[in-house]
N, C-alpha and C positions, 0 to 999 in steps of 0.2 A: 438646321438648328443645333448644330454640334453633335458630337458623338459621345456615347458612354460606353466604358469597357464593362462587359457582363463577367461575373464571377471574379471580382478583384482579389478575392482572397486567395486564389490560385496563384502561387509564385511562378515568376517567369521561367525558372529553370525546370519546372514540371511539365512544360508543354513539349509534346513529341517524345516522352520518355516514359518507358513502360517495361517491366520485366519481360524478357522472352520475345520482345517486338524489336525489329531493326528496321531503320528508314531504307526505303529502296529508291524513291525518286519523287519528282513533282507530279502532280496530276496533269493528265491530258484532257483534251475537249470531251473525250468519249467517256470519261469517268463520271459516274453519277452518284449522288448522295441521298440518303434518306434521313432527314433531321426531324427532331421533335421539339417543337418551340413551346416550353412550358410557361404558362402565363402566371402571374402574380396572383396570390390569395390573400383575402382579408384576414389578418391574424385573428381578429375577434370571431370571424366565422369558423375558422379552423379550431379555435378554442371551444366552440359550441359542438363542432362535429366530434371532437375528442370526448367531450362529457357525455354526449349521447351514446358513443360507442361503448364507454364504461358502463352506463346505465342499462343499455339492452342486453349487456354481456354478464351482468351481475344477477344471480338468482335472488339476492336478498332485496333487489331493487323493484319497485312496483312497475318499472317500465321493461322488465325483462322480457325478452323475446319479441319486442315489438320493433322489429328490424326494418331498415329503410330501403326503399327502392332507389333505383338510379335517379329517378326524377326527385325523389326526396333529398338525395345528397347534392344533386345539382342545385336545387332551389336553395340549400343551406349554404354551400361554399362555392358554387360555380361563379366565375366571374360574370360580370354584366354583359350581356350579348354584344353590346357596342365595342367591348375590349376586343373580344375574338375577331369581330368583324373588322376592326381597324388594322389589326395585325395581319389578318389574311388579306386585305386590300394592299397592304405594304408590299406583300410578296407577289401578289398579282401584278402589281405596276412593273414587275421586272419580265413580264410576257411569260410567266410560268402558267402552264394550262390550269385552269380552275380544277380540274380532276386531280391534279397533283398538289393541291393545297386543301387538306381536309381537317375539319374541326371535329373533335371527339364528342361523345354524347354529354360529357359534363363541361364542355365549352372551355376547358382548361388546358388542353393540349392541341396544337396545330401540327399535323405531319406535312412536311413539304418534301417533295422530290424534285431535285433540281441538278444540273450540271455542277461538278465541283468547282470549275472555273468561275462559274457565276456566284457560287457560294463565297469564293474569294472575295469578290467585289463587294458583295452585299454586307459581309461581315468584317471586311478590311483585315484579312489574315492570309497566312500562307498554308497551303495544304500539301501533304505528302502522302505517299502510300507506304504503309508499313506491313511487314510480313512476320508471322509468328515463326520463331526458330525452329519449333519442333513440329508444327503442322504447316507444311508448305502451302496448303490450300487456303490456310486462314489469312486473309489479305483485308486491311482496313485502311480507310483514309481519315487522317486526323490533322488537326492544326498544330503547328509547330511554335505559334506565338499568340499573344492574347487577340481576342475577337472583340468586336463592338457593334453597336446599332445606333442609329440616330436617336437623340434624346427622347423625343417623342414616342418612339416605339419601345426603346429600352425601359421606359417607365412602366410599361405594361408587361414586360418579359422577365421572368425570374431567371432562367439560363436555357441553354440550348443543348439538348441531349445528342449524343452521337458525333459530337464535334471535337472534343478533348479527351475524353476518358476511353480507356482501352477495355474491351471485355475480357472476362476470364475464360480462359479456354481450358476445358477439362476433358479428360478421356472418359468413355463410358465404361464402367467396370463390367466384366462378365464374371458370374458366380456359379461354379460347379454344383450341380445337384445330382443326387442318385438317379439312375435311368429308371424310369417307370413306364408301364404300358400306357399308350395314349387312350383316353376315352373315346367312344364312338363319335361323340360330337366334335372331335378335333380334326376330322378328316379334311375339312376345308383349310385349316391352318397348315396341315401337313403338306397338302398340295401346294400351299404358298412357297414352303421351303424347298420344293422340287422333290418331294418324297412320294412315294406311292401311298394311296389312301389307307392301306393297311400297315403303314410304317408309323413309328412314333418319332417325332424330331428329338434329337439328341442335343447336348450341349455343343458337340463337335459340329454337328450340322448347322446349329444356330451361328456359330463362330464364323463358318465358312460361307455363309450367304451374303457377306459383304454389304454394300450400300442398301440392298433391297431391304434389309433388316432395320433401316434407320427409322426411328419412331416408334418402334415396337418393343414391347417387353418380353 
């Protein structure tokens, strides 16, 4: 039924270009992608959600504090289940395992895990691997030219995340603080840093622990 280009407002020269990222080479069969297919919302429903947000957040409003549950939000702006079902069926037709095509609670985002070479066929685009110039371990796959979907599917999809935009790579800052004695309850965290239970972790010890500290404050 013909194909429709998604995100037509993105200029052609912007594809595959981002500060601090360099192109390395074409994707290979073992490269995998995790894409988020964002479905279209009804503008009228979004307007109702916005007015509700302002009402429950305003102490002067009689609806103040009457917050919504996930189900409430889904009932208000979630696309009709038939839409997410149709888009999911489209990807399953490419023999992608059902467990790799997941619909979120709000029925508006479908996460798809698939081989990069298959994504090239589905979206009729070209994918390359890019590496960050300052972080050698930061490597991402992105499209270098526009992407599209069959018209019947494109009518349901707003855009595909993780396909053309590059992430912002930031360093985690370390802040030096005065050395203080560790409270008794910190013995477990002290052992995590490789220290004796009667030692207190210092800023130097924290910076020296390397990847083990990832995700900790």
